[in-house]
C-alpha positions in Angstrom: 0.0 0.0 0.0 1.3 3.5 -0.9 0.6 6.0 1.8 0.9 9.8 1.2 0.5 12.5 3.9 -1.2 15.8 3.4 -0.6 18.4 6.1 -3.1 21.3 6.1 -1.2 24.4 7.3 -3.5 27.1 6.0 -5.2 28.2 9.3 -5.0 31.7 10.7 -5.0 30.8 14.4 -6.8 33.9 15.5 -7.9 32.4 18.9 -4.3 32.6 20.1 -3.8 36.3 19.3 -1.6 38.1 20.4 0.7 35.0 20.7 -0.2 34.2 17.1 -0.1 36.9 14.4 -1.1 37.0 10.7 2.5 36.2 9.7 2.9 33.5 12.4 -0.4 31.6 13.0 -0.9 28.8 15.5 0.7 26.1 13.5 4.1 27.9 13.7 4.0 28.2 17.5 5.6 25.8 20.0 2.5 25.2 22.0 2.6 21.5 22.8 6.4 21.0 22.8 9.6 23.0 22.1 8.9 22.7 18.4 6.2 24.4 16.3 3.0 22.4 15.9 3.7 22.0 12.2 7.1 20.3 12.9 5.5 18.1 15.5 2.9 16.9 13.0 5.5 16.2 10.3 7.7 14.2 12.7 4.6 12.3 14.0 3.8 10.9 10.5 7.3 10.5 9.2 7.4 6.7 9.8 4.3 6.3 7.6 5.2 8.4 4.5 8.5 9.6 3.1 9.2 13.3 2.4 8.6 12.6 -1.3 5.1 11.3 -0.3 4.3 14.2 2.0 2.5 17.4 0.9 1.9 20.6 2.8 -0.9 22.9 1.8 -0.5 26.5 2.9 -1.1 30.2 2.0 1.4 32.2 0.0 2.3 34.3 3.1 3.5 31.2 5.0 5.2 29.2 2.2 8.6 30.4 3.1 8.2 29.5 6.8 7.0 26.0 5.8 10.0 25.5 3.6 12.4 26.6 6.3 10.9 24.4 8.9 10.4 21.3 6.7 13.5 21.2 4.6 13.3 17.5 3.8 10.0 18.0 1.9 10.6 18.7 -1.8 9.6 22.2 -2.8 7.1 20.9 -5.4 5.2 19.3 -2.6 4.5 22.6 -0.9 1.1 23.4 -2.4 0.6 27.1 -2.2 -3.0 28.4 -2.1 -3.4 31.8 -3.8 -6.6 32.4 -1.7 -8.0 30.6 1.3 -10.9 28.4 0.3 -11.2 26.1 3.2 -10.3 22.4 3.3 -12.3 20.9 0.4 -10.3 22.7 -2.3 -7.0 22.2 -0.4 -7.6 18.4 -0.1 -8.9 18.2 -3.6 -5.8 19.8 -5.0 -3.5 17.5 -3.0 -5.5 14.5 -4.1 -5.1 15.6 -7.8 -1.4 15.7 -7.4 -1.3 12.3 -5.8 -3.7 10.8 -8.4 -1.3 11.8 -11.1 1.4 9.6 -9.5 -0.7 6.8 -8.0 -4.5 7.0 -8.4 -5.1 4.3 -5.8 -2.7 5.6 -3.2 -4.0 6.3 0.3 -4.0 9.9 1.6 -3.9 10.6 5.3 -4.9 14.2 5.8 -3.9 16.0 9.0 -4.3 19.5 10.3 -0.9 21.1 11.1 -2.1 22.6 14.4 -3.3 19.7 16.5 -1.5 18.0 19.3 -1.2 14.2 20.1 0.2 12.7 23.3 0.6 9.1 22.1 2.3 9.1 18.7 2.6 5.3 18.5 -1.1 4.8 19.2 -1.9 7.6 16.7 0.0 5.9 14.0 -1.7 2.6 14.8 -5.1 4.3 14.3 -3.9 5.7 11.0 -2.8 2.2 9.9 -6.3 0.8 10.6 -7.9 3.7 8.8 -5.6 3.1 5.8 -6.8 -0.5 5.7 -10.4 0.6 5.5 -9.6 3.3 3.0 -8.0 0.8 0.7 -11.4 -0.7 0.2 -12.7 2.6 -1.1 -14.2 4.0 2.1 -13.8 7.6 3.2 -12.4 7.3 6.8 -12.2 9.8 9.6 -10.7 9.4 13.1 -13.1 9.9 15.9 -12.5 10.9 19.6 -14.7 9.8 22.5 -16.5 13.0 23.6 -16.1 14.3 27.1 -18.4 17.3 27.1 -21.3 18.6 24.9 -18.9 20.6 22.6 -20.7 22.5 19.9 -17.5 23.4 17.9 -16.9 19.8 16.7 -18.5 17.5 14.2 -20.2 14.4 15.6 -20.0 10.9 14.1 -22.6 8.3 14.9 -21.2 4.7 15.0 -22.7 2.1 12.8 -21.7 -1.6 12.3 -18.2 -2.6 13.3 -15.8 -3.4 10.4 -12.5 -3.8 12.4 -11.1 -3.8 15.9 -11.6 -0.1 16.3 -13.3 0.8 13.0 -17.0 1.2 12.2 -19.3 2.2 9.4 -20.7 5.7 9.9 -24.5 5.9 10.5 -24.5 9.7 10.4 -22.1 12.7 10.3 -23.3 15.9 11.8 -21.3 19.2 11.8 -21.3 21.4 14.9 -24.7 20.7 16.5 -26.4 23.1 18.9 -25.8 22.4 22.7 -29.0 20.4 23.4 -28.2 18.2 20.5 -24.6 17.8 21.5 -25.7 16.9 25.0 -28.1 14.2 23.7 -25.2 12.8 21.5 -22.9 12.7 24.6 -25.5 10.9 26.7 -26.3 8.3 24.0 -22.7 6.9 23.9 -23.2 6.4 20.1 -21.2 9.4 18.9 -17.6 10.4 18.5 -16.1 13.8 17.9 -14.7 14.3 14.4 -11.0 15.0 14.8 -10.7 16.5 11.3 -8.2 13.8 10.3 -9.2 11.9 7.2 -7.9 8.9 5.3 -9.0 7.9 1.8 -7.7 6.8 -1.6 -6.9 9.6 -4.0 -9.4 8.3 -6.6 -12.1 7.8 -4.0 -12.0 11.3 -2.6 -11.9 12.8 -6.2 -15.0 10.7 -7.1 -16.7 12.0 -4.0 -15.9 15.6 -4.8 -17.2 15.0 -8.4 -20.5 13.7 -6.9 -21.0 16.4 -4.2 -18.9 19.4 -5.3 -19.0 19.4 -9.1 -17.8 23.0 -9.4 -14.7 22.1 -7.5 -14.2 18.9 -9.5 -14.3 20.8 -12.7 -11.7 23.2 -11.5 -9.4 20.4 -10.3 -9.7 18.7 -13.7 -8.6 21.9 -15.4 -5.7 22.3 -13.0 -4.6 18.6 -13.4 -3.7 19.1 -17.0 -1.1 21.8 -16.0 0.7 20.0 -13.2 4.4 19.9 -13.9 4.1 22.7 -16.5 4.9 26.4 -16.5 1.2 27.1 -16.5 0.4 25.4 -13.3 0.7 28.3 -10.9 -1.5 30.5 -13.1 -4.1 27.8 -13.4 -4.3 27.3 -9.7 -4.6 31.0 -9.1 -7.3 31.4 -11.8 -9.4 28.4 -10.7 -9.1 28.7 -7.0 -10.3 32.4 -7.0 -13.5 31.3 -8.7 -14.4 28.7 -6.0 -16.6 29.1 -3.0 -15.1 28.4 0.5 -16.3 25.0 1.7 -14.9 22.5 4.2 -14.5 18.8 3.3 -16.8 18.1 6.3 -19.8 20.1 5.0 -19.0 19.5 1.3 -18.4 15.8 1.2 -18.4 13.9 4.5 -21.9 14.9 5.5 -23.3 13.8 2.1 -21.3 10.7 1.3 -22.7 7.2 2.1 -19.4 5.3 2.1 -18.0 6.6 5.4 -16.1 4.8 8.1 -14.6 5.9 11.4 -11.7 4.7 13.5 -12.1 5.2 17.2 -9.0 6.9 18.5 -7.6 7.2 22.0 -4.3 8.9 21.6 -4.5 12.1 23.7 -5.8 14.4 21.0 -6.4 18.1 21.2 -7.2 20.6 18.5 -5.8 23.4 20.6 -8.8 25.5 19.8 -8.1 28.3 22.3 -6.0 29.3 25.4 -8.3 27.2 27.6 -7.1 24.0 25.9 -3.5 24.4 27.0 -3.9 22.1 30.1 -4.7 19.3 27.6 -1.1 19.5 26.2 1.0 21.1 29.0 1.6 20.0 32.5 -0.2 22.0 35.2 1.3 22.8 38.6 -0.3 21.6 41.8 -2.9 24.3 41.7 -3.9 23.7 38.0 -1.8 26.6 36.5 -0.2 26.1 33.1 2.8 28.5 32.8 4.9 29.3 29.8 7.7 31.9 30.1 9.2 33.8 33.0 6.9 34.3 36.0 8.8 36.1 38.7 6.2 35.6 41.4 2.8 33.9 41.6 0.7 34.0 44.7 -2.8 32.5 45.3 -3.4 31.7 41.7 -5.3 28.6 40.4 -6.5 27.1 37.2 -4.9 29.8 35.1 -3.2 29.7 31.7 -0.2 32.1 31.7 2.0 33.1 28.8 4.8 35.3 30.0 7.2 37.2 27.8 10.8 38.0 28.5 9.9 40.4 31.3 9.0 38.5 34.5 5.4 38.7 35.6 4.0 39.1 39.2 0.6 37.6 39.6 -1.7 37.4 42.6 -5.2 36.3 43.3 -6.1 35.0 39.8 -8.5 32.2 39.2 -9.8 30.6 36.0 -7.9 33.3 33.9 -5.6 33.5 30.9 -3.5 36.5 30.1 -5.9 38.0 27.6 -9.4 37.1 28.7 -11.2 35.1 31.4 -10.6 31.5 30.7 -14.3 30.7 30.0 -14.3 33.4 27.3 -11.0 32.4 25.6 -12.9 31.7 22.3 -13.6 35.4 22.2 -10.0 36.2 21.3 -11.1 35.7 17.7 -13.7 38.5 18.1 -10.9 40.8 19.4 -8.9 40.1 16.3 -11.9 40.9 14.1 -12.5 44.1 15.9 -8.9 45.3 15.4 -9.3 44.4 11.7 -12.6 46.3 11.4 -11.0 49.4 12.9 -8.1 49.4 10.4 -5.5 48.3 13.0 -4.1 45.4 10.9 -0.5 46.4 11.9 -1.1 44.9 15.3 -2.3 41.6 13.9 
């Protein structure tokens, strides 16, 4: 079986502002280890696919940083998006490249900005997913939910097809809270981790069935791969497309879905509040990064200190920017700066 990796590195990471900036989004930050999340992701899947069989999708503003951090990956495998159009076009373009080499090769598609504690178990789950994908199924990795989270997609388990793999009965993107609570209580649902495994030809057929406009654009681009006209074709075609995720565009509509249940210490690092999932907390639940000169009577805080030492006292359930419970609102702060013409601070 030929396995290719596609790392999606096009996110803006606005929920980690001011730590992340437009020129240095979340995937370039050392949040889970001493290395940037992008580097952690590439190392994690290195035993499964060679650099030649690894693609990275990113925006033009970040292509240079990707090349510097991932020197082993051939420059032609850095797929630069002229405009951001979400995950369906990015995955479709990568699948088109792979299909020109090996149409029945298996793609494992991974966000660049997630964290995993157990790399070996993670690779084992990808291996099981690849086995199901070889049969033509579109496979996602699922995580056992721990709360009624409304920011994730939910996968309803169907009949088992392997030790930890199942047919998918339904795939629902980001339900409201009462629905998410019902899913959690039922025990029949997993969170969608946004990690997908499928054959190149299988996902391209699914795109043709459910996103014909995208399929037509990819067909026009495919004729230019390896020629001088490729870059212009990508720019021309991508700018015409609507923004659509692979989740909404394909996975919610397809009927040949499978899921592998994963238990490998996954976090999507969606906000500052998720830092205790990937960094060790002290005895009072504080997660500290950087130089803190003094901390008195603080508990359950996420603290990012700069080069100047901080003195903190009497804080509870806080992060540096906003109250911990409102850490998702950092994105709204970024949008407010942008609306006021203050882009130089982003």
